[in-house]
N, C-alpha and C positions, 0 to 999 in steps of 0.2 A: 310539413307544419307552415313553410310559407311558399307561396306560389307568387310568380309576377302578375300585376293586372294592369289595365288598362280602363279608363272612363272619360268621359267628355266633361268639357266646362266651356260654355261661351265659343264652341266651334274648336277647342283645342282639345287635344288627348294629354290627360294626366297619368305619368307613372307611378303604379303604386305596388306595395307588396301585402297581399293578407294573409295573416298568420289565422290560422284554425287549430284549437287545442286538439292533440290526441285522445281518442276514445270518448268524447263527448257527443251525445246526440243532440241534434238541433231541434226546434230553431233554437240559435244559441243568441244571448247578449253580446252586443258589438261594442266597440269604443274606436273611434277615428282618434289618430295621434298625428300633430300637425309640427313640423319642425322648427327651428329658428331662424329670424332673420339672415340671411346668407347661406344657411345651413342646407343640409338634404337629409332624406328620410334615411341615410344610412348611419346618422349620427345618433344626435340623443334620443329621436324616435325610436330606434332600433333597443336602446337600453331599455325603454319603457315597454314597447312591446314584447319582447323575449320572456319579459316578467309576469305581465297581465295575461297572456295566452297559457301560462302555466297555471292561471286561477281559474281557467275557464270560461274565459272570454276570448272571441273572435276580434281581431285587432288589424285595423287597417291604417298604413302607414302611406305616405305619397310626398310627391315633391309638386311644390307650388307650381303653377303656369311661369314659365319664362326662366325656370329656373332647373337643375338638377337634370333628369332624364324626361322631363315633360317638355311638351310642346310650348311654341310662343318664343315671339322676336318683338322687340329686342331684348338678347339673352341680359340677364340680370336687372329685369324691372321689377322695381318693388310696388307694385299697385296694390294698395291695402284693400279696394272694392273688390279686386279680382280675387285677391286672398280669401277674404270671405265667402266669395260666390264658388270658391274651390272645396271648402268645408261642406257647402250645401250640396256640391255635387257629389262629393264624396258619400254621403248620407244616402243621396238618390241611388249612386251605385248600389250600395248595401243593401236597400230595400229591393232589389233585382235577384240579390242570392237566395237560394233555397235554404242555404244554411244559417240565413240571419232572420231573426225576429224583427221584423220592422217598427214594432212598437217597443221595443228595447233597445235603442241606439243612443250612445252617449258619446261626446265630444271632450278632447283635450287637447291642449297644445303648450309647448313649450317656448318661453322668450316671446319673439313676437306673435307666434301663433296662440302663445296663451294670451293675447288680446283679441286676435282675430276672431277666436273661438266664440267668446262671449258677445262680439259685434254680430256674428252671424246669426248667434242664437237666440237674438232679441225679437228676431221674426219669424225664426223656423222652429216650429213647435215639436217637430220630428225629433229634436234633439232635446232629450227626454233628462240629461243629468250633463251639466257644463263644467269644466275643471281648466284651470291655466297653473302651469309650473313655473315660477321665474317671469310671470306674466309681465310683458313688457309694452307700452303705449310706444310704439316706435318713433313717432314724429315729436311726441315730447321729449325723450330721451336725445334723438340727436340735436332736436332745438336748444335743449338746455345743454349742451357742451359746448355749442358756440352759436348764440343767438344773430350775431351778424353776420358770419360766415353761412348760416343756414338759409336767412332771407337773402342773401345775394342768390343761392343757389336756387331758391325758389323763382326770383325774379329773372332770372336767366334761363328758367325752363322754357319759356315760350320762345326764344331765339334757338334753343336748342332742337325745338321742335320743327322749326322753320327749316334748320340744318339738315335735318333727316328727310324733311319732305322733298327737298333738294339732291338728295341721293347722298348725303354724308352718312358715314356708321354714327351709331348711337355712343354719345360720349358717357365715359365711365369713370369711376373714382373707385379707389381702394379704400374699403371701410377700416381696416386695419394697417399699422405697417408690420413688414415681414418679421421682425425681431423686436424686442423689449429689452430695456436697459434700466438702470437705476432710476432714470429721470423720467419714465414712464409711468402715467397716472395708474395706480392701482388696477381699477376698473377695466382699463384697456389692456394693462398686461395679463389680467386673465382670461381675456380673449384670445389675445395671442398665444397664450400656452397652450389653450385647447385647439383652436383653428390651424395654427402652424407650426404645430409640431405631432410627432407619432401618436401623442395622445389623442387627437379627435380630427387631425388633417383627413381630407377625402378629395378626391381629384377633381370632382364635380362642384365639389364647394369651393368656389374661386374667390370669395370675399370682395367681388368687384359688382356696384352697383350703378345703375344707369343714373345719370345724375338728374336729369329731369324728373326721375321719381318723386325729386322733391314738391313739385307743384300738385302731384296726387296725395301725397302725405300730408302736406300741410290742411289739406281740407278735412284730414280725416281725424275722429277722436273714438279712440275704441270704449270707452266707459262712459261717455255721455248719457246713454240712454240704457245703462246697466239694468236699471229697474225693471226694464219690460221682461225680463228674464223670469221673473218671478210669475207664478208661484214654483216653478222647476226651480231645482236645487243647483247654485253655484258653489263650487269649491276652489279656493284660491292658495296655493300653497307656494311660498316663498322661505328664503333663507335668512336666519335673523340677521347675518351680515351682508345681504343683497344689496347694491347699490339702488337696484329697482324693487325694492320691499314696499316703497309708497304706493306704487300701481295696485299692489293688490291689497295693500289695505284701504287704497280709496274705493275700490271696485267693491268691497265689502261694506265699508261705511254707507256707501251710495246705493246700498239693496235694501229692500224693506222686510228684512229678517229671513230672506229664502237662502242668505249666503253666509259661508264659515270660512273664516281665515285659519291655516294650519303653517305653523312657522316649524322649520327645521333647525332646530339648534347648531350654530356654528356654521352655519352653510352660506356660502357667497353665491351670486347668481348662476355663474356656470358650475359651481360644484354640483349643482340639481342636474347637470346634463350627465354626468357619467361617475362622479364619485360614490363608490358603492356604500360609505357609511352614510352618504346623505340621499342617495336613492332611493335606499332599502326602506328609509321610514316613510319617503314620500308613496312607495309603491303601497305600504301597506295602507297607508291613510285612502290612497285612490282605490284599492280593492274593497276597503270598509264603503266608502263613498258609494263604488259604482254597483256593489253587491247589493247594497241597500234600495238604491234609488232604480234600478234597472232589473230588479226582482220578477 
């Protein structure tokens, strides 16, 4: 049901998992599923891929360049433009597979990927249906948490590039603390509960980001041209209690009638990574959405 695969993007090899449904003849409708920022394919994408494949879809999950099992140096670089390119590369790979119908490929992402996917789809018309789960414009999220600190990171990125050119290792920072306590803000605490405990931790999900990612991220706006996706359909899924819900609402509001917002009652941002009571209705909506638009 699951095969390890490799495919190229900008001279790098990406590591992926291709899920094919049992007993279903091709060519198949396929869905690319991207992981959250600092995550890997074995985490939230697996929760969705293992459910979607049972509904008859082929599913491709993969690690972004510079992360997980995929190639790229420095490790932990968060390049939003490369992240979008990775999704285009994933679609290109699927078009080469004999099991896949190249005219029935959809894309979806969780968290940061839930914003990189709509960005990539704005100009890649092979992506016939587009969905985000807990979709988050990463630079806006980080900037909003500490505007002054963020600007300092952006301003220092050039100096860090110079240091790397001189042979120094890339500077990184921990996106999350190792533990949470009563004083930890609730949004941070829920990320810690997922990434830093047996619930969701994975050895290749280090939580470290290259500091100079800031100057790349600061130029990026996931949803600025979201209307370009039309007339192809866009589905944004968010929890009613998610701190990132506003990104999904804005993406839908800025779309010209082709977009739908689906809210999962009681769910926070991270609940939609793996909590069965929240993932189940999200998957049911995704099956309805992709089933209709990849028919």
